[in-house]
C-alpha angles and dihedrals in degrees: 000000000000092000090049093056094047088063096052097082092049089051089047092051095045088052092047091050094047093046091050095042098082123074114177093195094061123071110219114223129210095197138004092190110137096018126127129202132196126207118265137179109004090356114092115249085227089072119086137172123201124186100218097185141354087285112020134071139181124214113196126190103181091182092064099023093245115156111175123185120197148139132259145193123212137182126175102318103339135068148152130244117212123189140135093301098053135262134311133178123242133182135194123219108186106297096353124090116196122194108200108203089183087076091050131121134201111017092350091065085076093054119081132196135033141281123215129207133186117215114250 
């Protein structure tokens, strides 16, 4: 009986995770390779991010001449960008990509806020 009660919290947590795992409003993506995104909202429309392969991306800010190459990992709707400044998280909600610098490391840890991009 003791062993059975030890498994109850694990069963409860598993059911909780499975029940919260599905969100009908967000489209799950298998790949973002070949997609381009342009700045929107407070993000300058002169900024773009393009995923050039399954591992590489290019961030271009034509206003300031920044051209940053890096790598990324992506799964479902979330990912992590890595470049010479550090890493930072991003997520995609349908046609909107959001880079969240508050989740960054390295030099990004000093930046705060988010940038948003619309899919081209």
